[in-house]
N, C-alpha and C positions, 0 to 999 in steps of 0.2 A: 799072744801075750803082749800086754802093753807095758812099756818101760816107763816108770815114774819119772817125771821131770822135776828138776830142781825148782825150788820156789824162786819167783822172780826177785831180782835185787830191788830193795825199797827205793822209791824215787823221792827226791827232795820236793818240798812244796814250792809253788811259784812265789816270786818276790812279793806279790801283793796279798798272799795268804796271811791270815791273822791267827796263828796257832794258839790254842789254849789247852790247859790241863783238862784231861778227862775227869769227870765228876767222881769216878771210882778211885782216884788217886789224890793224895794231899802232899804237897811239897812243903817241907819244913827243914829248918836248920837243927841239927842234932849236935849239941855241945859235946857229948860223950864221943861221938864219931868224928867230931871236928869236920863235918861235911853236911851237905844237903842230902836229904833222903826223900824218896817217894814212898809214902805209906799207902797200903791198900789192905783190904780185909784179910788176905791170905799171908801178908808179910810186908817186907820192906826191901827197897832197892837203894843201896848206897851209891851216890853219884860222885864222880871225881870232880875236882874244882871247876874244870871247864864246862862240864855238863850241867853242873849246878848253876853257873852263871848264865848259861843259855836258857835253861828251863825256868829260872825265876823271871825271865823277861817274856815268857809265853803267857800273856795275860788276856788274849783274845782281842786286844785293841791294837797292839803293835804289829806292824807288818814284818815279814821276814827281811825285807830290804832295810827297814829302820832298825831292826834287831842287829843285823850285821854291822850297820854303820855305828850303832851305839857300842857294840863290843870292840870294834876296831878302834874307836876313840878311847874307850875306857882302858884298853890295854896298849894303846900307842903302837898298834901293829896293823898294817894293811894286809890284804890277801887272805883273810880268814873265812871268806864265804864258803869255800868248798868243805872245810872242816865243820862249819856250823850246819851246812846243808846235810852233811852225812849224819850228824847227830840227830837233826830233825827228822830225817827219813827213818832212822832207826826208832825214834820215839813214836812216830806215827805207826810204824809196823808193829810195835809192841803195844799200841793203843794207849800210850801215856798221854798223847796229844790227840785232839780232835780238831 
């Protein structure tokens, strides 16, 4: 009998990757929710404020390194890379990003 193995932990994209939203999803601000949401044919995902700020910068042109630098500047805080990479890894695993 073969024992099932746990799914591998999602990995962060390299610094020169240019993440962009999967065509199956649409990112938009929802005033009623007071949050960014990802819309897709089967439903909606409400993003927290940090995830919304990260996802709105995933335009297919901006590298991960530039995205990290922009967010650290925008929020006046250094050392955000690991948190940003974690969200990006999860977004890729969920196929929000390609």
